[in-house]
C-alpha atoms as one frame of an Amber mdcrd trajectory, in Angstrom:
protein
  -2.978 271.291-132.451   0.621 271.650-131.355   2.118 269.644-128.556   3.956
 271.082-125.581   6.998 269.821-123.748   8.680 270.723-120.503  11.777 272.112
-122.221  15.035 271.170-120.513  16.857 274.082-122.175  14.346 276.825-121.378
  13.180 275.381-118.069   9.488 275.868-118.873   6.568 274.499-120.864   6.835
 275.445-124.529   5.718 274.317-127.964   7.349 271.036-128.956   8.791 269.881
-132.243   6.597 268.171-134.843   8.949 265.198-135.232  12.374 264.067-134.031
  14.919 266.403-135.634  17.799 263.939-135.403  18.093 260.175-135.842  18.324
 257.607-133.083  18.068 257.871-129.336  19.353 261.458-129.242  16.638 262.504
-131.676  14.001 260.855-129.499  15.327 262.665-126.398  15.267 265.988-128.252
  11.724 265.383-129.497  10.480 264.511-126.010  12.143 267.296-124.017  13.342
 270.186-126.208  11.052 272.951-127.420  10.840 274.379-130.912  12.307 277.654
-129.577  15.312 275.912-127.987  15.860 273.875-131.162  15.978 277.086-133.198
  18.551 278.482-130.737  20.622 275.357-131.375  20.335 275.763-135.159  21.669
 279.344-134.894  24.482 278.219-132.586  25.319 275.259-134.832  25.514 277.575
-137.861  27.978 279.759-135.980  30.065 276.703-135.023  30.133 275.465-138.622
  31.138 278.868-139.960  33.647 279.865-137.298  35.342 276.459-137.052  35.090
 275.882-140.814  33.392 272.542-140.312  32.188 270.280-143.073  29.083 268.376
-141.972  29.953 265.456-144.261  33.210 264.859-142.327  32.519 262.158-139.686
  34.804 263.849-137.129  33.033 267.179-137.623  29.623 265.473-137.277  30.733
 263.864-134.004  31.899 267.274-132.751  28.544 268.856-133.668  26.611 266.022
-132.044  28.566 266.402-128.793  27.995 270.155-128.876  24.290 269.680-129.600
  23.851 267.346-126.644  25.789 269.673-124.367  23.939 272.784-125.594  20.479
 271.268-125.214  20.861 269.043-122.154  23.420 270.845-120.032  27.084 270.706
-119.428  27.592 273.947-121.292  28.555 274.568-124.847  31.983 275.086-126.312
  33.471 278.519-125.809  33.039 280.934-128.674  35.895 280.737-131.161  38.674
 283.241-130.620  37.901 286.493-132.373  34.177 285.730-132.794  32.062 288.873
-133.106  28.288 288.384-133.045  26.436 289.760-136.076  25.465 293.380-135.718
  28.339 294.325-133.413
């Protein structure tokens, strides 16, 4: 049986994640208050950030950037503006 959370990103009850998707306190916060649907939105957004900004997830500075963006995207405060010249797929 799946668990539900009151998703802070979607603003409604939704299916929760099976386990914390990130280490530490941030991972616990995500597990407790972010839905599976919102997490998948973040994964798509993160992929765009990595591609458009040419980030390398093994670079500590790039990981810090992604972590800040993840927290902002999921918990408020807004996300970074789209990179200049970004065109969503299919347009």
